[in-house]
FIMI-859904 format. One record per residue (C-alpha): residue in one letter; x, y, z; residue number from 1. Coordinates in steps of 0.25 Angstrom, whole numbers, plus 2048, in hexadecimal, padded with zeros to 3 digits. Layout:
% FIMI-859904
<pt res="A" xx="X" yy="Y" zz="Z" n="NUM"/>
...
//
This chain:
% FIMI-859904
<pt res="X" xx="84C" yy="13E" zz="F36" n="1"/>
<pt res="X" xx="840" yy="142" zz="F3F" n="2"/>
<pt res="X" xx="833" yy="149" zz="F3C" n="3"/>
<pt res="X" xx="833" yy="150" zz="F4A" n="4"/>
<pt res="X" xx="83E" yy="156" zz="F52" n="5"/>
<pt res="X" xx="84B" yy="14E" zz="F54" n="6"/>
<pt res="X" xx="84F" yy="147" zz="F61" n="7"/>
<pt res="X" xx="858" yy="150" zz="F68" n="8"/>
<pt res="X" xx="863" yy="14C" zz="F73" n="9"/>
<pt res="X" xx="86C" yy="155" zz="F7B" n="10"/>
<pt res="X" xx="87A" yy="14F" zz="F7F" n="11"/>
<pt res="X" xx="887" yy="154" zz="F85" n="12"/>
<pt res="X" xx="88E" yy="148" zz="F7E" n="13"/>
<pt res="X" xx="893" yy="14B" zz="F70" n="14"/>
<pt res="X" xx="88B" yy="143" zz="F66" n="15"/>
<pt res="X" xx="891" yy="137" zz="F60" n="16"/>
<pt res="X" xx="88D" yy="133" zz="F52" n="17"/>
<pt res="X" xx="88C" yy="124" zz="F51" n="18"/>
<pt res="X" xx="893" yy="11C" zz="F46" n="19"/>
<pt res="X" xx="898" yy="122" zz="F39" n="20"/>
<pt res="X" xx="88B" yy="121" zz="F32" n="21"/>
<pt res="X" xx="887" yy="130" zz="F34" n="22"/>
<pt res="X" xx="888" yy="13B" zz="F2A" n="23"/>
<pt res="X" xx="88B" yy="148" zz="F32" n="24"/>
<pt res="X" xx="887" yy="155" zz="F2D" n="25"/>
<pt res="X" xx="88E" yy="161" zz="F33" n="26"/>
<pt res="X" xx="895" yy="16E" zz="F30" n="27"/>
<pt res="X" xx="8A4" yy="171" zz="F33" n="28"/>
<pt res="X" xx="8A0" yy="17A" zz="F3E" n="29"/>
<pt res="X" xx="897" yy="170" zz="F44" n="30"/>
<pt res="X" xx="8A0" yy="165" zz="F43" n="31"/>
<pt res="X" xx="8AB" yy="16C" zz="F4A" n="32"/>
<pt res="X" xx="8A2" yy="16F" zz="F55" n="33"/>
<pt res="X" xx="89D" yy="161" zz="F56" n="34"/>
<pt res="X" xx="8AB" yy="15B" zz="F56" n="35"/>
<pt res="X" xx="8B0" yy="165" zz="F60" n="36"/>
<pt res="X" xx="8A5" yy="160" zz="F69" n="37"/>
<pt res="X" xx="8AA" yy="152" zz="F67" n="38"/>
<pt res="X" xx="8A1" yy="14C" zz="F5C" n="39"/>
<pt res="X" xx="8A9" yy="143" zz="F53" n="40"/>
<pt res="X" xx="8A4" yy="145" zz="F45" n="41"/>
<pt res="X" xx="8B0" yy="140" zz="F3D" n="42"/>
<pt res="X" xx="8AC" yy="132" zz="F3C" n="43"/>
<pt res="X" xx="89F" yy="135" zz="F35" n="44"/>
<pt res="X" xx="89C" yy="13A" zz="F27" n="45"/>
<pt res="X" xx="89B" yy="149" zz="F28" n="46"/>
<pt res="X" xx="895" yy="153" zz="F1E" n="47"/>
<pt res="X" xx="894" yy="162" zz="F1F" n="48"/>
<pt res="X" xx="886" yy="169" zz="F1D" n="49"/>
<pt res="X" xx="889" yy="16C" zz="F0E" n="50"/>
<pt res="X" xx="88C" yy="15E" zz="F0B" n="51"/>
<pt res="X" xx="881" yy="157" zz="F13" n="52"/>
<pt res="X" xx="878" yy="155" zz="F07" n="53"/>
<pt res="X" xx="882" yy="14E" zz="EFF" n="54"/>
<pt res="X" xx="888" yy="146" zz="F0A" n="55"/>
<pt res="X" xx="88B" yy="137" zz="F08" n="56"/>
<pt res="X" xx="881" yy="12F" zz="F10" n="57"/>
<pt res="X" xx="886" yy="121" zz="F0D" n="58"/>
<pt res="X" xx="886" yy="119" zz="F1A" n="59"/>
<pt res="X" xx="880" yy="125" zz="F22" n="60"/>
<pt res="X" xx="876" yy="121" zz="F2D" n="61"/>
<pt res="X" xx="874" yy="12E" zz="F33" n="62"/>
<pt res="X" xx="876" yy="13D" zz="F31" n="63"/>
<pt res="X" xx="87B" yy="146" zz="F3C" n="64"/>
<pt res="X" xx="87B" yy="155" zz="F3C" n="65"/>
<pt res="X" xx="886" yy="15C" zz="F44" n="66"/>
<pt res="X" xx="884" yy="16B" zz="F44" n="67"/>
<pt res="X" xx="879" yy="176" zz="F43" n="68"/>
<pt res="X" xx="86D" yy="179" zz="F3B" n="69"/>
<pt res="X" xx="873" yy="178" zz="F2D" n="70"/>
<pt res="X" xx="87A" yy="16B" zz="F30" n="71"/>
<pt res="X" xx="86D" yy="165" zz="F36" n="72"/>
<pt res="X" xx="865" yy="169" zz="F2A" n="73"/>
<pt res="X" xx="86E" yy="163" zz="F20" n="74"/>
<pt res="X" xx="86F" yy="156" zz="F28" n="75"/>
<pt res="X" xx="860" yy="155" zz="F29" n="76"/>
<pt res="X" xx="85F" yy="155" zz="F1A" n="77"/>
<pt res="X" xx="869" yy="14B" zz="F19" n="78"/>
<pt res="X" xx="863" yy="142" zz="F23" n="79"/>
<pt res="X" xx="855" yy="144" zz="F1E" n="80"/>
<pt res="X" xx="859" yy="141" zz="F0F" n="81"/>
<pt res="X" xx="861" yy="135" zz="F13" n="82"/>
<pt res="X" xx="856" yy="130" zz="F1D" n="83"/>
<pt res="X" xx="861" yy="12F" zz="F28" n="84"/>
<pt res="X" xx="860" yy="133" zz="F37" n="85"/>
<pt res="X" xx="865" yy="140" zz="F3B" n="86"/>
<pt res="X" xx="86C" yy="144" zz="F48" n="87"/>
<pt res="X" xx="86F" yy="153" zz="F4B" n="88"/>
<pt res="X" xx="87A" yy="158" zz="F54" n="89"/>
<pt res="X" xx="879" yy="167" zz="F54" n="90"/>
<pt res="X" xx="886" yy="16F" zz="F56" n="91"/>
<pt res="X" xx="87D" yy="17C" zz="F58" n="92"/>
<pt res="X" xx="86F" yy="17F" zz="F5B" n="93"/>
<pt res="X" xx="86D" yy="18A" zz="F51" n="94"/>
<pt res="X" xx="860" yy="185" zz="F4B" n="95"/>
<pt res="X" xx="855" yy="17B" zz="F4D" n="96"/>
<pt res="X" xx="85A" yy="173" zz="F41" n="97"/>
<pt res="X" xx="85E" yy="167" zz="F4A" n="98"/>
<pt res="X" xx="850" yy="165" zz="F4F" n="99"/>
<pt res="X" xx="848" yy="169" zz="F43" n="100"/>
<pt res="X" xx="841" yy="15F" zz="F38" n="101"/>
<pt res="X" xx="846" yy="167" zz="F2C" n="102"/>
<pt res="X" xx="853" yy="16B" zz="F26" n="103"/>
<pt res="X" xx="855" yy="17A" zz="F21" n="104"/>
<pt res="X" xx="85B" yy="17B" zz="F13" n="105"/>
<pt res="X" xx="85F" yy="188" zz="F0C" n="106"/>
<pt res="X" xx="85A" yy="188" zz="EFD" n="107"/>
<pt res="X" xx="85E" yy="195" zz="EF6" n="108"/>
<pt res="X" xx="859" yy="1A0" zz="EFE" n="109"/>
<pt res="X" xx="84F" yy="199" zz="F07" n="110"/>
<pt res="X" xx="850" yy="18E" zz="F12" n="111"/>
<pt res="X" xx="847" yy="182" zz="F11" n="112"/>
<pt res="X" xx="844" yy="176" zz="F1A" n="113"/>
<pt res="X" xx="845" yy="167" zz="F17" n="114"/>
<pt res="X" xx="83D" yy="15E" zz="F1F" n="115"/>
<pt res="X" xx="847" yy="154" zz="F24" n="116"/>
<pt res="X" xx="842" yy="150" zz="F31" n="117"/>
<pt res="X" xx="84A" yy="153" zz="F3E" n="118"/>
<pt res="X" xx="857" yy="14C" zz="F42" n="119"/>
<pt res="X" xx="855" yy="13F" zz="F4A" n="120"/>
<pt res="X" xx="85E" yy="144" zz="F55" n="121"/>
<pt res="X" xx="864" yy="151" zz="F5A" n="122"/>
<pt res="X" xx="870" yy="14F" zz="F63" n="123"/>
<pt res="X" xx="873" yy="15C" zz="F6B" n="124"/>
<pt res="X" xx="881" yy="15B" zz="F71" n="125"/>
<pt res="X" xx="885" yy="167" zz="F7B" n="126"/>
<pt res="X" xx="893" yy="164" zz="F78" n="127"/>
<pt res="X" xx="891" yy="166" zz="F69" n="128"/>
<pt res="X" xx="888" yy="172" zz="F6B" n="129"/>
<pt res="X" xx="891" yy="17A" zz="F74" n="130"/>
<pt res="X" xx="89B" yy="17B" zz="F69" n="131"/>
<pt res="X" xx="892" yy="185" zz="F61" n="132"/>
<pt res="X" xx="892" yy="193" zz="F65" n="133"/>
<pt res="X" xx="886" yy="196" zz="F6E" n="134"/>
<pt res="X" xx="881" yy="1A1" zz="F65" n="135"/>
<pt res="X" xx="880" yy="197" zz="F5A" n="136"/>
<pt res="X" xx="876" yy="18E" zz="F62" n="137"/>
<pt res="X" xx="86E" yy="19A" zz="F65" n="138"/>
<pt res="X" xx="86C" yy="19D" zz="F57" n="139"/>
<pt res="X" xx="861" yy="192" zz="F58" n="140"/>
<pt res="X" xx="859" yy="19C" zz="F5F" n="141"/>
<pt res="X" xx="857" yy="1A3" zz="F52" n="142"/>
<pt res="X" xx="84F" yy="197" zz="F4D" n="143"/>
<pt res="X" xx="847" yy="198" zz="F5A" n="144"/>
<pt res="X" xx="845" yy="1A7" zz="F5B" n="145"/>
<pt res="X" xx="840" yy="1A6" zz="F4C" n="146"/>
<pt res="X" xx="833" yy="1A1" zz="F52" n="147"/>
<pt res="X" xx="82F" yy="1AF" zz="F56" n="148"/>
<pt res="X" xx="82F" yy="1B4" zz="F47" n="149"/>
<pt res="X" xx="82A" yy="1A7" zz="F41" n="150"/>
<pt res="X" xx="81E" yy="1A6" zz="F4A" n="151"/>
<pt res="X" xx="81A" yy="1B4" zz="F48" n="152"/>
<pt res="X" xx="81A" yy="1B1" zz="F39" n="153"/>
<pt res="X" xx="812" yy="1A5" zz="F3B" n="154"/>
<pt res="X" xx="808" yy="1AC" zz="F43" n="155"/>
<pt res="X" xx="807" yy="1B7" zz="F39" n="156"/>
<pt res="X" xx="805" yy="1AD" zz="F2D" n="157"/>
<pt res="X" xx="7FC" yy="1A3" zz="F34" n="158"/>
<pt res="X" xx="7F6" yy="1A9" zz="F41" n="159"/>
<pt res="X" xx="7EE" yy="19C" zz="F43" n="160"/>
<pt res="X" xx="7FA" yy="193" zz="F42" n="161"/>
<pt res="X" xx="7FE" yy="189" zz="F4D" n="162"/>
<pt res="X" xx="7FF" yy="194" zz="F58" n="163"/>
<pt res="X" xx="803" yy="189" zz="F63" n="164"/>
<pt res="X" xx="810" yy="186" zz="F5B" n="165"/>
<pt res="X" xx="812" yy="195" zz="F58" n="166"/>
<pt res="X" xx="811" yy="198" zz="F67" n="167"/>
<pt res="X" xx="81A" yy="18C" zz="F6B" n="168"/>
<pt res="X" xx="824" yy="191" zz="F61" n="169"/>
<pt res="X" xx="824" yy="19F" zz="F67" n="170"/>
<pt res="X" xx="825" yy="199" zz="F75" n="171"/>
<pt res="X" xx="833" yy="194" zz="F70" n="172"/>
<pt res="X" xx="837" yy="1A2" zz="F6D" n="173"/>
<pt res="X" xx="833" yy="1A7" zz="F7B" n="174"/>
<pt res="X" xx="83A" yy="19B" zz="F81" n="175"/>
<pt res="X" xx="847" yy="19F" zz="F7A" n="176"/>
<pt res="X" xx="846" yy="1AE" zz="F7D" n="177"/>
<pt res="X" xx="844" yy="1AB" zz="F8C" n="178"/>
<pt res="X" xx="851" yy="1A2" zz="F8C" n="179"/>
<pt res="X" xx="85B" yy="1AC" zz="F88" n="180"/>
<pt res="X" xx="864" yy="1AA" zz="F94" n="181"/>
<pt res="X" xx="865" yy="19B" zz="F91" n="182"/>
<pt res="X" xx="86C" yy="19F" zz="F84" n="183"/>
<pt res="X" xx="875" yy="1AA" zz="F88" n="184"/>
<pt res="X" xx="881" yy="1A0" zz="F8B" n="185"/>
<pt res="X" xx="883" yy="192" zz="F85" n="186"/>
<pt res="X" xx="87B" yy="187" zz="F8D" n="187"/>
<pt res="X" xx="876" yy="179" zz="F8B" n="188"/>
<pt res="X" xx="868" yy="17E" zz="F90" n="189"/>
<pt res="X" xx="868" yy="189" zz="F86" n="190"/>
<pt res="X" xx="86B" yy="17F" zz="F7B" n="191"/>
<pt res="X" xx="860" yy="175" zz="F80" n="192"/>
<pt res="X" xx="855" yy="180" zz="F80" n="193"/>
<pt res="X" xx="859" yy="185" zz="F72" n="194"/>
<pt res="X" xx="858" yy="176" zz="F6D" n="195"/>
<pt res="X" xx="84B" yy="175" zz="F74" n="196"/>
<pt res="X" xx="845" yy="181" zz="F6E" n="197"/>
<pt res="X" xx="84A" yy="17E" zz="F60" n="198"/>
<pt res="X" xx="844" yy="170" zz="F61" n="199"/>
<pt res="X" xx="837" yy="176" zz="F66" n="200"/>
<pt res="X" xx="836" yy="17F" zz="F5A" n="201"/>
<pt res="X" xx="838" yy="174" zz="F50" n="202"/>
<pt res="X" xx="82D" yy="16C" zz="F57" n="203"/>
<pt res="X" xx="824" yy="177" zz="F56" n="204"/>
<pt res="X" xx="826" yy="179" zz="F47" n="205"/>
<pt res="X" xx="823" yy="16A" zz="F45" n="206"/>
<pt res="X" xx="816" yy="16C" zz="F4D" n="207"/>
<pt res="X" xx="812" yy="178" zz="F45" n="208"/>
<pt res="X" xx="816" yy="170" zz="F38" n="209"/>
<pt res="X" xx="81D" yy="17C" zz="F32" n="210"/>
<pt res="X" xx="829" yy="185" zz="F36" n="211"/>
<pt res="X" xx="821" yy="192" zz="F38" n="212"/>
<pt res="X" xx="823" yy="192" zz="F47" n="213"/>
<pt res="X" xx="832" yy="193" zz="F45" n="214"/>
<pt res="X" xx="834" yy="199" zz="F37" n="215"/>
<pt res="X" xx="82F" yy="1A6" zz="F31" n="216"/>
<pt res="X" xx="834" yy="1B3" zz="F2C" n="217"/>
<pt res="X" xx="841" yy="1B3" zz="F34" n="218"/>
<pt res="X" xx="845" yy="1A5" zz="F2E" n="219"/>
<pt res="X" xx="841" yy="1AA" zz="F20" n="220"/>
<pt res="X" xx="849" yy="1B7" zz="F21" n="221"/>
<pt res="X" xx="855" yy="1AF" zz="F26" n="222"/>
<pt res="X" xx="854" yy="1A5" zz="F1A" n="223"/>
<pt res="X" xx="854" yy="1B1" zz="F11" n="224"/>
<pt res="X" xx="85F" yy="1B8" zz="F18" n="225"/>
<pt res="X" xx="868" yy="1AC" zz="F1A" n="226"/>
<pt res="X" xx="86E" yy="1AC" zz="F0B" n="227"/>
<pt res="X" xx="871" yy="1BB" zz="F0C" n="228"/>
<pt res="X" xx="879" yy="1BB" zz="F19" n="229"/>
<pt res="X" xx="888" yy="1BD" zz="F17" n="230"/>
<pt res="X" xx="88C" yy="1B2" zz="F20" n="231"/>
<pt res="X" xx="884" yy="1A6" zz="F26" n="232"/>
<pt res="X" xx="87E" yy="1A8" zz="F33" n="233"/>
<pt res="X" xx="876" yy="19E" zz="F3C" n="234"/>
<pt res="X" xx="868" yy="19C" zz="F39" n="235"/>
<pt res="X" xx="863" yy="1A0" zz="F47" n="236"/>
<pt res="X" xx="86C" yy="1AD" zz="F46" n="237"/>
<pt res="X" xx="865" yy="1B1" zz="F39" n="238"/>
<pt res="X" xx="857" yy="1AE" zz="F3F" n="239"/>
<pt res="X" xx="85A" yy="1B7" zz="F4B" n="240"/>
<pt res="X" xx="85F" yy="1C2" zz="F42" n="241"/>
<pt res="X" xx="852" yy="1C1" zz="F3A" n="242"/>
<pt res="X" xx="849" yy="1C1" zz="F46" n="243"/>
<pt res="X" xx="84A" yy="1D1" zz="F49" n="244"/>
<pt res="X" xx="845" yy="1D3" zz="F3A" n="245"/>
<pt res="X" xx="839" yy="1C9" zz="F3D" n="246"/>
<pt res="X" xx="836" yy="1D1" zz="F49" n="247"/>
<pt res="X" xx="834" yy="1DD" zz="F40" n="248"/>
<pt res="X" xx="82D" yy="1D6" zz="F35" n="249"/>
<pt res="X" xx="823" yy="1CF" zz="F3F" n="250"/>
<pt res="X" xx="822" yy="1DB" zz="F48" n="251"/>
<pt res="X" xx="826" yy="1D4" zz="F55" n="252"/>
<pt res="X" xx="821" yy="1DA" zz="F62" n="253"/>
<pt res="X" xx="82C" yy="1E1" zz="F6A" n="254"/>
<pt res="X" xx="82B" yy="1D7" zz="F75" n="255"/>
<pt res="X" xx="82F" yy="1CC" zz="F6C" n="256"/>
<pt res="X" xx="83A" yy="1D4" zz="F66" n="257"/>
<pt res="X" xx="83F" yy="1D8" zz="F74" n="258"/>
<pt res="X" xx="83F" yy="1C9" zz="F78" n="259"/>
<pt res="X" xx="848" yy="1C5" zz="F6C" n="260"/>
<pt res="X" xx="851" yy="1D1" zz="F6E" n="261"/>
<pt res="X" xx="853" yy="1CE" zz="F7D" n="262"/>
<pt res="X" xx="855" yy="1C0" zz="F7A" n="263"/>
<pt res="X" xx="860" yy="1C2" zz="F6F" n="264"/>
<pt res="X" xx="867" yy="1CD" zz="F77" n="265"/>
<pt res="X" xx="86B" yy="1C2" zz="F81" n="266"/>
<pt res="X" xx="871" yy="1BA" zz="F77" n="267"/>
<pt res="X" xx="87B" yy="1C3" zz="F70" n="268"/>
<pt res="X" xx="880" yy="1BF" zz="F62" n="269"/>
<pt res="X" xx="874" yy="1B6" zz="F60" n="270"/>
<pt res="X" xx="86B" yy="1BF" zz="F57" n="271"/>
<pt res="X" xx="873" yy="1C8" zz="F4E" n="272"/>
<pt res="X" xx="86D" yy="1D4" zz="F48" n="273"/>
<pt res="X" xx="86A" yy="1D1" zz="F39" n="274"/>
<pt res="X" xx="874" yy="1DC" zz="F35" n="275"/>
<pt res="X" xx="87F" yy="1D3" zz="F39" n="276"/>
<pt res="X" xx="87A" yy="1C8" zz="F2F" n="277"/>
<pt res="X" xx="875" yy="1D0" zz="F23" n="278"/>
<pt res="X" xx="875" yy="1DF" zz="F1F" n="279"/>
<pt res="X" xx="867" yy="1E5" zz="F22" n="280"/>
<pt res="X" xx="865" yy="1E9" zz="F13" n="281"/>
<pt res="X" xx="866" yy="1DB" zz="F0F" n="282"/>
<pt res="X" xx="85C" yy="1D7" zz="F1A" n="283"/>
<pt res="X" xx="852" yy="1E1" zz="F15" n="284"/>
<pt res="X" xx="853" yy="1DC" zz="F07" n="285"/>
<pt res="X" xx="852" yy="1CE" zz="F0B" n="286"/>
<pt res="X" xx="846" yy="1D1" zz="F14" n="287"/>
<pt res="X" xx="83E" yy="1D8" zz="F09" n="288"/>
<pt res="X" xx="83F" yy="1CB" zz="F01" n="289"/>
<pt res="X" xx="83B" yy="1C2" zz="F0C" n="290"/>
<pt res="X" xx="82C" yy="1C2" zz="F09" n="291"/>
<pt res="X" xx="82E" yy="1BE" zz="EFB" n="292"/>
<pt res="X" xx="839" yy="1B4" zz="EFF" n="293"/>
<pt res="X" xx="82F" yy="1AD" zz="F09" n="294"/>
<pt res="X" xx="825" yy="1AC" zz="EFE" n="295"/>
<pt res="X" xx="82E" yy="1A6" zz="EF4" n="296"/>
<pt res="X" xx="833" yy="19B" zz="EFE" n="297"/>
<pt res="X" xx="825" yy="199" zz="F05" n="298"/>
<pt res="X" xx="82A" yy="19E" zz="F12" n="299"/>
<pt res="X" xx="81C" yy="1A0" zz="F18" n="300"/>
<pt res="X" xx="81E" yy="1A3" zz="F27" n="301"/>
<pt res="X" xx="820" yy="1B2" zz="F26" n="302"/>
<pt res="X" xx="817" yy="1BE" zz="F27" n="303"/>
<pt res="X" xx="820" yy="1C6" zz="F1D" n="304"/>
<pt res="X" xx="81B" yy="1CB" zz="F10" n="305"/>
<pt res="X" xx="81F" yy="1D6" zz="F06" n="306"/>
<pt res="X" xx="814" yy="1DF" zz="F0C" n="307"/>
<pt res="X" xx="819" yy="1DD" zz="F1A" n="308"/>
<pt res="X" xx="827" yy="1E1" zz="F17" n="309"/>
<pt res="X" xx="826" yy="1F0" zz="F16" n="310"/>
<pt res="X" xx="833" yy="1F8" zz="F14" n="311"/>
<pt res="X" xx="831" yy="1FD" zz="F22" n="312"/>
<pt res="X" xx="830" yy="1EF" zz="F28" n="313"/>
<pt res="X" xx="83C" yy="1EB" zz="F20" n="314"/>
<pt res="X" xx="844" yy="1F6" zz="F26" n="315"/>
<pt res="X" xx="840" yy="1F3" zz="F34" n="316"/>
<pt res="X" xx="843" yy="1E4" zz="F31" n="317"/>
<pt res="X" xx="851" yy="1E8" zz="F2B" n="318"/>
<pt res="X" xx="854" yy="1F0" zz="F38" n="319"/>
<pt res="X" xx="851" yy="1E5" zz="F41" n="320"/>
<pt res="X" xx="85A" yy="1DC" zz="F39" n="321"/>
<pt res="X" xx="865" yy="1E6" zz="F3A" n="322"/>
<pt res="X" xx="862" yy="1E8" zz="F49" n="323"/>
<pt res="X" xx="860" yy="1DA" zz="F4E" n="324"/>
<pt res="X" xx="85A" yy="1D7" zz="F5B" n="325"/>
//
């Protein structure tokens, strides 16, 4: 495992896993996508995400993650605990997990991060990635556009914080918003730009020494809401639904709101209205609990407090959840 971002390679050739000494961490959906693309996983020891922590590692010399964010995070923990090298073969670009130095773990009603270090290698194969629905790759934009909310929290909490990092992070959002045409249809350049932006986001977090450039009120709200959802959704999908709420809570200017609205209107199906995920009354009840939830779990990058959340603001935020972008 590496202390910095991993070595990343693009290839059109389907990755070949050497020897029979790898433990492959995957999921049924990811395995189907990889094997449909031509990856041969059957000769290796395979475990699904749920069994990764108890997998038999006797004779294993490397860990390979084949899948999305949850698969990658589970594999990071296995590799870190065992002191083994990790290779990641993403089947979808829905989060920054393949490039980050931490693993997200849900513990009860909150998500925490384990400092595992980054993967040794990330192998991005266009043949594998094309088997995922295009919109599922674009959910990675949720992690990226969350910067808009997170940096507003950071600036409110620490006005004298590392402004150069903060502005560099916001520049990534601007780049994303300027490239809507590149993501309307499946394309290799679209995938490559998304990867470049996600890697840059992770690198800025390492420079800052904390996640405040990329994680704030929007992530904390998503952590709180996730167990309440009637069905699982993509992490980035939930973040995109939370951002209109943050726009109200953080009093975004009309120009920024308009930029987000125009961008997302060109990518239909990417950003659902929150009402499609969770009933508005449930959202309002959860939102009223959010300041206390953040204090209890030491989630510090938020401008919210109990005094800030007036009944009027709660209603406006709930309306934004129902309306969406």
